[in-house]
N, C-alpha and C positions, 0 to 999 in steps of 0.2 A: 504494500500500500504506500502511495506517495506521501511524503511528509513535507512540511513547510521548510523553506530555506531562510537563513538569516538574511536580512536586507542587504548586508554588505556583499552578498554574492550575486546581486542583481545584474552586475556587468561582467559576469564570467561566461566566456564563450568557448565551447569545445569545438575543435576542428577535427572531425573524424569520419572515417569510412572503414569498412572491413576489407578494403582492397589496398594492397601495397602499391607504392609508386603513383599515387593519385594526386599528389601535390599538396598534401597536408602541411608538411614543414615549410614549403615555399609560401603558401598562403599565410601561415602564422607569422613567419619572419617578415614578409613584405608588408602585410597589413599593420603589424605591430610597429614597424619602423615608420610607416606613413603617419600613423596616429601620433607617435612620439614626436615626429618632426613638426607636426601641427600644434605642438604644445600640450598634448594630453599625456598624463602619467600612465604608463603602460607596464604591465607585468606579463612576461611570457613564461610558460611552464612547459618544459620538455618532458612529456610523459612517455616517451618512446625509449625502450631500452637500447635502441641503436644510437640514440643521441645525435641524430642528424641535424636537428634544429640548432643545438649548441655548437657543434663542431663545424659542420659544412655550411650551414646557412648564415651563421653569425661569426664564424671563425674564432670561436672561443675554446679554451681547454676544458674548463669546468671541473667538477669533482666526480664525474662518471655516474652521477645520480645518487651518490651516497647520502647527501643531506636529505633529498626527497624521500629516499627509502627509509631513513630513520624517522621521518615524520609519519610515513604510512604505517610502519610497524610499531613505533614506540610513542607516537604523538608529540615528538619534539617540535618546537616552532620552526616554521619555514624561514630560511635565511636567503633572501634574494641577493644577487650580486649585480654589479653594473656590467653592461655590455660594451661600455666605452662610447655609448651613444646617449645623448641627453634625453632624459625622461623615460628611458627604456631599461628595465631590469629583467633578470631571468632567474628562474630556478632551473639549474642545469639537470640534464638527463644523462642516461648512459647505462652500461651493463649492470650496475648495482641494482637498478630498478627491477631486474629479473628476479631478485630475491623476494620481491613482494608479489610475485605471480606464481608462487609454489603450490599450485593445486594440480597435482599430477598423480593419477592412481598408480603409476608405476614407481613412484618415489616411496621410500620407507616412511612410516608414520611420523617420525620425528622431523622430517623435512617437508611435510605436507601441511598446508594451512587448513584449519578447521573452519566451519561456517561461522562460528563465533568470532574467530580471528579476522575473517574476511569482512564481517560486519563492522568490527572495531576499526579496521583499516579505512573503510569508507568514512566512518565518523571522524577518525583522526584527521583525515585530509580535509574534510569539510570544515571542521572546527579550526584547524590551523590556518586555512586559507581565509576564513571569515575574520579571524583575529588580525591577520596581516593586512587585509583590505581595510579594516577599521583603522589601522595605524597609518597606512600609507595613502589611503583615499585614492586608489587607482580609478581612472576613468574607463579603463578596459583591461581585462585579464583574458589571455588566450591560452588554451591548453592544446598542445600538439600531442597526437596519439600514435601508437603503433597500430598496425592493421589487424592483429589477430587475437590479442589476449582479452578474454571476456572479463576476467577478474579486475584487471586494471581499468578497462573501459567502464565497468559498473562504478568503480571508484570515482573516476573523473565525472561521470554523469551525475553522481550524487551531489556534486558541488556546482555543476554548471547550470546556468539558467537557460542558455541557448546552445543550439548545435548548428554548425555550418558543415555542409558536406561538399567537398571538392570532387569533381568528376569530369572525365572526358565527355565531350558532347557527342556521344554515340549511343547505341542501344544498350551498351553496358552500364550507362549511367542509371537507367531504370532499375537494373538488377541491384546496383549499389544502394539506391534509395530504399528498395524493398527490404534488403538485408538490414539496413539501419533501422527501418520501421520495426522489424522483428526484435532487434536489440533494444529499441525504445520500450516496447511492451515488456520485455524481460526486465529491464532496468527499473521500471516503475514499481516492480515488486520489491525492490531493494531501496526505495526511498527517493528515486529520481523524479524531479518535477520539470525536467528539461523539455523545451519545445524547439521545434525546427525553425531556425531563423531564415535559412535559405540555402540554395545550392550554387556553388561556384563552378562554372563550366570552363573547361579548357578547350580551345578551338582545335579541331583536327588539322594536321598539316597537309591538306590536300585541296584540290580545286573544288571538290564537293563540300568543303568545309562550311561555307555559309549556309547551304541548304541543310546540312546536318545539324548545325547550331539552331536554326529556326525550327526544325522539326522537334528537336529535343526540348527546346524552350516551351513549345506548345504542349508537348506531351507531359512534361513535368508540371507545368502550371495547372493543367487539368487534373493532375494526379494529387497534388498537395495543396492547391489553392494559390491565389495571387500573393497573399501575404507571406507565405513560406516557400514560394516557388523560386526559380532560378533568379539570381541577380542579373540586372541588365548588363553589367560589365562582364564581358567574356575575356578570359585571359588568353592572349595570342600564343600560338605555338611557336615558341622561340627557344628551341632546345639548346642551341649554341650559347645563347645568353645565360640560360640556366646553368649550363656546365661551367661557363666562365665565372659566374657568380659564386658557385659552390667551390671552385678552385681557389678563389680569392677570399671566401668567407665574407662576402658583402651582399647586401640586399639590392634589389633593382635600383632604388633611388641613389645608391652609392656607386653605381657602376660607371656613370659618366666620369667622375673624378678618378675612379680606379683605372679606367681605360686610358685616360690622359696620362696618369702617372706611370703606368706600365709602358706605354709607348715611348715616353720620354726616356725610360731606362733602356729600352731596346735601341733607340737612336743613339744614346750615349755610348752603349756598348759597341755598336757598329762604327761610330766615329773613332773609337779607341782601337779599332781593328780587332775586337774581341767577338767571339761567337756567343750570342745571348744564351744563357742556360735556361733551365725549365722555370726558374723563378723570375726571369726577365723576358720570357717569350712574348711576342706580340699577341694580344688577345684577338680572337676571331670575331667578337661582337663589334659591329660597326656603329649601330645606333639602337640603344635600348629604350628610346623614347616611348614607343608603343606599349612596351611592358610597364614602364613607369606610370604612364597615363592610366592604363587599365587598373593597376593596383590602387592608384590614388582615387579613381572613381569608385572602385569596389569598397574602399575604406569609408568613403562618404555614405554609400548605400547602407553599409552595416550600421553605422551610427544612426542613420535615418530610420531604419527598421527597429532598432532598439528603442529609439525615442518614441516611435509610434506605439510599441508595446507598453512602454512605461506610461504614456499618456492614457492608454486604454485600461491601465491598472493591472497589467499582466503580472 
């Protein structure tokens, strides 16, 4: 049965889908950076044991998720750290978080989490996040998730007010929404009051892309309704820019400066008759402006939808 949430959790957004490689970390990092650059206080939580948000998208070392795991298992306070970007803090993720997902029938009993412990973990996280939000007064909290672990997903859903589902703009997006709907129903049994805020579509990289996007937009809107349907901002298929961003640990809005600095290093090396090494190779991205604009527009839409829900008393 769903339970009420503390009011301090009203701006917590979970970015999740049960599919891997769907763009969860990219959306979390880019939207968080856009909101922070606009002067809003933002907290990102890397809830994925792979730690891609921490390491690849933001270029941080982190603690491998050790602090977050201690909060989950023992109820210790969450300790955010700076990302080196104004207004943007993070709770780092990584392999330690896997210790909080130890529900495996093949494990010996002493290594397996009981139902009571799983319930305590959900409450530990919600209580710690509520206390941190009350202290820091964040305008937005975004939780990045891994694709498969139900126990961790239930934990994040317990604290989240809204869910954003990233998806490719193809028939697979429907399957992804349906799978998340099943998880929604399951999570409600464990205290979740999360509601779908919207679907972020990634445009396919083909000539048929525009038609595919239009068809997916129409189908998803009819499926989940206008208020929770796909966002108008569709993220362009720019695989090269995404790869360059991950290699540098920068968000889309930071790429222009990163490209300029990297190319200066390449030119300097060539003028010195040196061969540029991997750390000073010229980036393949020429113009990330479309990607930057798409994420800026998406960020505005997210805040608009949250404001509409708050005005309606959601």
